[in-house]
C-alpha positions as CSV (number, residue, x, y, z in Angstrom):
1,M,90.6,70.5,107.2
2,S,87.3,69.4,105.8
3,S,85.7,72.4,106.0
4,L,82.5,72.6,104.4
5,S,82.6,75.3,106.9
6,L,84.6,78.2,105.7
7,L,82.3,77.7,103.5
8,V,80.0,78.8,102.6
9,P,80.0,80.1,99.2
10,A,83.2,78.7,98.0
11,V,82.0,76.6,100.2
12,L,80.4,76.9,100.6
13,V,80.4,77.7,101.9
14,G,82.6,78.8,102.0
15,S,86.1,79.8,102.3
16,A,89.5,78.5,101.8
17,A,89.3,75.5,104.1
18,V,86.3,74.3,102.2
19,R,88.2,74.4,99.0
20,V,91.4,72.7,100.2
21,F,89.5,69.9,101.7
22,A,88.4,68.8,98.2
23,K,92.0,67.7,97.8
24,R,91.9,65.6,101.0
25,S,90.8,62.3,99.7
26,P,92.5,60.7,96.7
27,R,90.2,57.7,96.8
28,S,88.0,56.9,93.9
29,P,84.3,57.3,94.3
30,S,82.0,54.2,94.6
31,G,78.4,53.6,93.9
32,P,76.6,56.3,91.8
33,A,79.6,58.5,92.0
34,A,81.7,56.0,90.2
35,A,79.4,56.2,87.1
36,A,80.2,59.9,86.9
37,V,83.4,59.2,85.0
38,G,81.5,59.5,81.7
39,G,78.1,60.8,80.9
40,P,76.7,64.3,80.0
41,R,78.7,67.4,79.5
42,P,80.0,68.9,82.8
43,V,78.3,71.9,84.1
44,P,80.7,74.8,84.7
45,I,81.1,76.2,88.2
46,D,80.2,79.8,88.5
47,P,82.0,81.3,91.5
48,S,79.2,83.8,91.9
49,Y,76.4,81.2,91.6
50,G,74.4,83.5,89.4
51,D,74.2,86.2,92.1
52,P,74.8,89.6,90.5
53,E,75.9,91.2,93.8
54,L,78.5,88.6,94.5
55,A,79.7,88.9,90.9
56,A,80.1,92.7,91.4
57,L,81.9,92.2,94.7
58,R,84.4,89.8,93.1
59,K,85.0,92.4,90.4
60,A,85.5,95.1,92.9
61,V,87.9,93.0,95.0
62,T,89.9,91.9,92.0
63,A,90.2,95.6,91.0
64,A,91.3,96.5,94.6
65,D,88.5,99.0,94.7
66,W,87.5,99.6,98.4
67,P,84.7,102.2,97.7
68,A,83.0,99.7,95.4
69,T,83.6,96.8,97.8
70,E,82.2,98.8,100.8
71,A,79.2,99.9,98.8
72,I,78.2,96.3,98.4
73,L,79.1,95.1,102.0
74,Q,78.0,98.0,104.1
75,P,74.3,97.8,103.4
76,C,74.2,94.2,104.6
77,R,75.8,95.3,107.9
78,D,73.5,98.3,108.1
79,R,70.3,96.1,107.9
80,G,71.8,93.4,110.2
81,D,71.9,90.7,107.5
82,H,74.8,88.9,109.1
83,A,74.2,85.7,107.0
84,R,74.5,87.5,103.7
85,L,77.5,89.6,104.8
86,T,79.3,86.5,105.8
87,W,78.4,84.8,102.6
88,L,79.6,87.7,100.4
89,I,82.9,88.0,102.2
90,S,83.4,84.2,102.0
91,G,82.8,84.5,98.3
92,V,86.0,86.6,97.7
93,V,88.5,85.3,100.2
94,E,90.2,83.1,97.7
95,I,91.0,86.1,95.5
96,G,94.8,86.6,95.7
97,G,96.9,89.8,95.9
98,D,97.5,92.3,98.6
99,F,94.2,94.2,98.6
100,L,92.3,92.4,101.3
101,L,95.4,91.5,103.3
102,G,96.5,95.2,103.4
103,L,93.2,96.7,104.4
104,P,94.0,97.0,108.1
105,D,97.0,99.3,107.3
106,R,94.8,101.6,105.2
107,R,91.6,101.4,107.3
108,P,92.7,100.4,110.9
109,D,89.5,101.6,112.5
110,D,87.0,100.2,110.0
111,P,85.3,97.1,111.3
112,L,84.1,96.0,107.8
113,A,87.6,96.3,106.4
114,L,89.1,94.4,109.4
115,T,86.5,91.7,109.0
116,A,87.2,91.2,105.3
117,A,91.0,91.2,106.0
118,G,90.6,88.7,108.9
119,A,88.6,86.3,106.7
120,R,91.2,86.6,103.9
121,H,94.0,85.8,106.4
122,V,92.2,82.7,107.5
123,A,91.8,81.5,103.9
124,W,95.5,82.5,103.3
125,A,96.5,80.4,106.3
126,W,94.8,77.3,105.0
127,E,96.5,77.9,101.6
128,A,99.8,77.6,103.3
129,R,98.9,74.5,105.2
130,T,97.2,72.8,102.2
131,G,94.6,70.1,102.6
132,A,97.2,67.4,103.3
133,R,97.1,65.2,106.4
134,A,99.0,66.7,109.4
135,A,101.8,64.1,109.0
136,Q,102.4,65.3,105.5
137,V,102.6,69.1,106.4
138,S,106.1,70.4,107.1
139,Q,107.0,72.4,110.2
140,E,107.6,75.5,108.0
141,Q,104.1,75.1,106.6
142,F,102.6,74.8,110.1
143,Q,104.6,77.9,111.3
144,T,103.2,80.0,108.4
145,F,99.7,78.6,109.0
146,H,99.7,79.6,112.6
147,E,101.3,83.0,112.0
148,R,98.6,83.9,109.5
149,L,95.8,82.6,111.7
150,R,97.1,84.7,114.7
151,T,97.2,87.8,112.4
152,A,93.7,87.0,111.3
153,E,92.5,86.8,115.0
154,K,94.1,90.2,115.7
155,H,92.1,91.8,112.9
156,L,88.9,90.0,113.7
157,Y,88.9,90.8,117.4
158,A,89.6,94.5,116.5
159,A,86.5,94.3,114.2
160,V,84.4,92.9,117.1
161,E,85.7,95.7,119.4
162,A,84.8,98.3,116.9
163,D,81.4,96.9,116.1
164,P,80.2,94.7,119.1
165,G,76.9,93.9,117.4
166,T,78.4,92.2,114.4
167,A,78.3,88.4,113.9
168,T,80.4,87.9,110.8
169,P,83.9,88.1,112.5
170,W,82.8,85.3,114.8
171,H,82.4,83.0,111.9
172,S,86.1,83.4,110.9
173,L,87.1,83.2,114.6
174,T,85.3,79.9,115.0
175,N,87.3,78.6,112.0
176,S,90.6,80.0,113.2
177,A,90.1,78.4,116.6
178,R,90.0,75.0,115.0
179,G,93.2,75.7,113.0
180,L,95.0,76.9,116.1
181,Q,93.8,73.9,118.1
182,H,92.2,76.0,120.8
183,G,89.9,73.1,121.6
184,H,86.1,72.5,121.7
185,E,85.3,74.8,124.5
186,V,87.0,77.9,123.0
187,T,85.5,77.2,119.6
188,R,82.0,76.8,121.2
189,R,82.4,80.1,123.1
190,R,83.2,81.9,119.8
191,F,80.2,80.1,118.1
192,E,77.9,81.1,120.9
193,A,79.1,84.7,120.7
194,G,78.2,84.8,117.1
195,V,74.8,83.1,117.4
196,R,73.8,85.5,120.2
197,R,74.0,88.2,117.5
198,A,72.5,86.0,114.7
199,P,70.7,82.9,116.1
200,H,70.1,81.1,112.9
201,H,73.4,81.9,111.1
202,F,74.1,78.9,108.9
203,A,77.8,79.5,108.3
204,L,78.5,79.8,112.1
205,H,76.6,76.5,112.7
206,L,78.5,74.8,110.0
207,A,81.9,76.0,111.4
208,M,80.9,74.7,114.8
209,M,79.8,71.4,113.4
210,Q,83.2,70.9,111.8
211,Q,84.8,71.2,115.3
212,L,82.6,68.3,116.3
213,C,83.7,66.0,113.5
214,A,85.7,62.9,114.2
215,K,88.8,64.3,112.5
216,W,88.8,67.2,114.9
217,S,88.7,65.1,118.0
218,G,84.9,64.9,118.0
219,S,82.8,62.0,116.7
220,H,80.2,61.2,114.1
221,E,77.6,61.0,116.9
222,Q,78.4,64.5,118.1
223,M,78.3,65.8,114.6
224,H,74.9,64.3,113.8
225,D,73.4,65.3,117.2
226,F,74.5,68.9,116.6
227,A,72.9,68.9,113.1
228,R,69.6,67.5,114.4
229,E,69.4,69.7,117.4
230,S,70.1,72.8,115.3
231,L,67.4,71.9,112.9
232,A,65.0,71.2,115.8
233,K,65.5,74.7,117.2
234,A,65.3,76.5,113.8
235,P,62.2,78.0,112.3
236,L,60.7,76.2,109.3
237,G,62.3,77.2,106.1
238,S,65.7,77.7,107.7
239,N,69.0,77.0,105.9
240,L,70.0,75.1,109.1
241,G,68.3,72.1,107.7
242,A,71.2,71.6,105.4
243,L,73.4,70.7,108.4
244,V,71.8,67.2,108.2
245,P,72.9,66.3,104.7
246,Y,76.3,68.0,105.4
247,A,76.8,65.7,108.3
248,Y,75.8,62.6,106.3
249,L,78.2,63.5,103.5
250,E,81.0,64.1,106.0
251,H,80.3,60.7,107.5
252,W,80.0,59.1,104.1
253,L,83.3,60.5,103.0
254,D,85.1,59.2,106.1
255,L,84.1,55.6,105.5
256,P,86.0,53.0,103.4
257,Q,84.7,52.9,99.9
258,G,83.1,49.5,100.3
259,E,80.9,50.8,103.2
260,R,79.7,54.1,101.8
261,A,76.7,53.0,99.7
262,G,75.4,50.7,102.4
263,F,75.6,53.5,105.0
264,I,73.9,56.3,103.1
265,R,71.3,54.2,101.3
266,R,69.7,52.9,104.6
267,G,66.0,53.6,104.8
268,E,66.3,55.7,108.0
269,V,69.0,57.9,106.5
270,R,66.9,58.5,103.4
271,A,63.8,59.3,105.6
272,E,65.8,61.7,107.7
273,L,67.2,63.5,104.7
274,K,63.7,63.9,103.2
275,A,62.3,65.2,106.5
276,A,65.1,67.7,106.8
277,A,64.5,68.9,103.2
278,D,60.8,69.2,103.9
279,A,61.5,71.4,106.9
280,S,64.0,73.6,105.1
281,V,64.7,73.9,101.4
282,L,61.3,72.4,100.3
283,H,59.3,74.4,102.9
284,P,57.2,77.3,101.5
285,A,59.0,79.7,103.9
286,Y,62.4,78.9,102.5
287,A,64.0,82.2,101.4
288,P,67.6,82.5,102.6
289,T,69.2,85.9,102.1
290,E,72.7,84.6,101.4
291,T,72.2,81.9,98.7
292,P,70.1,78.8,98.3
293,C,72.7,77.1,96.2
294,L,74.8,75.5,98.9
295,A,71.9,73.9,100.7
296,L,70.2,72.8,97.5
297,N,73.4,71.2,96.1
298,T,74.1,69.5,99.4
299,F,70.6,68.1,99.7
300,A,70.6,67.1,96.0
301,M,73.9,65.1,96.4
302,A,72.9,63.4,99.6
303,L,69.5,62.4,98.3
304,W,71.0,61.2,95.1
305,L,73.4,59.0,96.9
306,A,70.7,57.9,99.4
307,G,68.4,56.6,96.6
308,D,65.7,59.3,96.5
309,P,65.9,60.5,92.9
310,A,62.4,62.1,92.9
311,T,63.2,64.5,95.7
312,A,66.7,65.2,94.3
313,A,65.2,65.9,90.9
314,E,63.0,68.7,92.4
315,L,66.2,70.2,93.9
316,F,68.0,70.0,90.6
317,R,65.1,71.8,89.0
318,R,65.4,74.6,91.4
319,L,69.2,74.8,91.0
320,G,69.3,75.0,87.3
321,D,72.9,75.2,86.1
322,R,74.3,76.3,89.5
323,P,76.5,73.5,91.0
324,T,78.9,74.2,93.8
325,S,82.4,72.8,93.9
326,L,81.6,71.1,97.2
327,P,80.1,68.7,98.0
328,W,80.1,67.5,94.4
329,G,83.9,67.5,94.4
330,Y,83.9,64.8,97.0
331,A,83.0,62.3,94.3
332,G,85.3,63.5,91.5
333,N,85.0,66.4,89.0
334,A,82.3,68.5,90.5
335,G,80.7,69.7,87.3
336,K,80.7,66.2,85.8
337,V,79.3,64.5,88.9
338,F,76.6,67.1,89.2
339,A,75.6,66.7,85.5
340,R,75.5,62.9,85.8
341,A,73.5,62.9,89.1
342,R,71.0,65.4,87.6
343,Q,70.6,63.2,84.5
344,E,70.1,60.0,86.6
345,C,67.5,61.7,88.9
346,K,65.5,63.1,86.0
347,K,65.3,59.5,84.7
348,G,64.3,58.3,88.1
349,K,67.3,56.1,88.7
């Protein structure tokens, strides 16, 4: 599973499937990425991306402290900030142990606990499946994968029933639909249920875009069209602009090594990436409540590969030392590739 989608914070996020996809391609990088073998000191990946609230949440989940966990998550739900709630939960789903998995037994009527447990079960399912190609996954792995996803769906639908106005469970349900091979129509219905509650929810859009990828019986054309249409409908300064570079990086990764640079360095690709950045991360109205790091890193990598170091350098300036594992991990060691790309863009290469 590619999944830039589960994405979002671990993305990026966001979520277990995002992380396991980094293992998908053993191929060596080409073009600028190939140079990242040497160069400056790698920049460490901070799983909290410098966000004190996410850092506190990770500490609370690690300590199996529900009151502290709830104290961070509940205010997001109370003010209807579905995007940040999704991002915060996605930022802890890789933390092991029984705490999140066991919440439904201890708090069976709590929609927030059920949502967190369901998201963790989705991530746990992908851990069982791993990021290998389907032909390399055993029947036993698939059985565990599907059992965990079905358990996730039970908890997530219970969360929706207990809190009909919430959008966050629909993000995990959109991802689980793909894993259970429910098909495009079921996945789209879940996506639409979520965006009715949060029209410009980035993680939901990214999850739907994954369903449209070629590897999930979609196509590159469907994926790019969805990214463009989503940006066209979004207000200026929306995180949805990052769907455009995500789609190009997904497409780039799917190509043979020898075709990658020629594809992403085309003038029309570079122009589209710059226009999307101007309408989103570079727009004065850009102020996402979840995190800017995922979108900024994705635009920075795509523009670096596309041959626009000037625009990428501005994004690196805004990021500081906050790389994300993906998409940089697509080209090798994430912290090393990030550092080398930043250095090259500062020099105008």
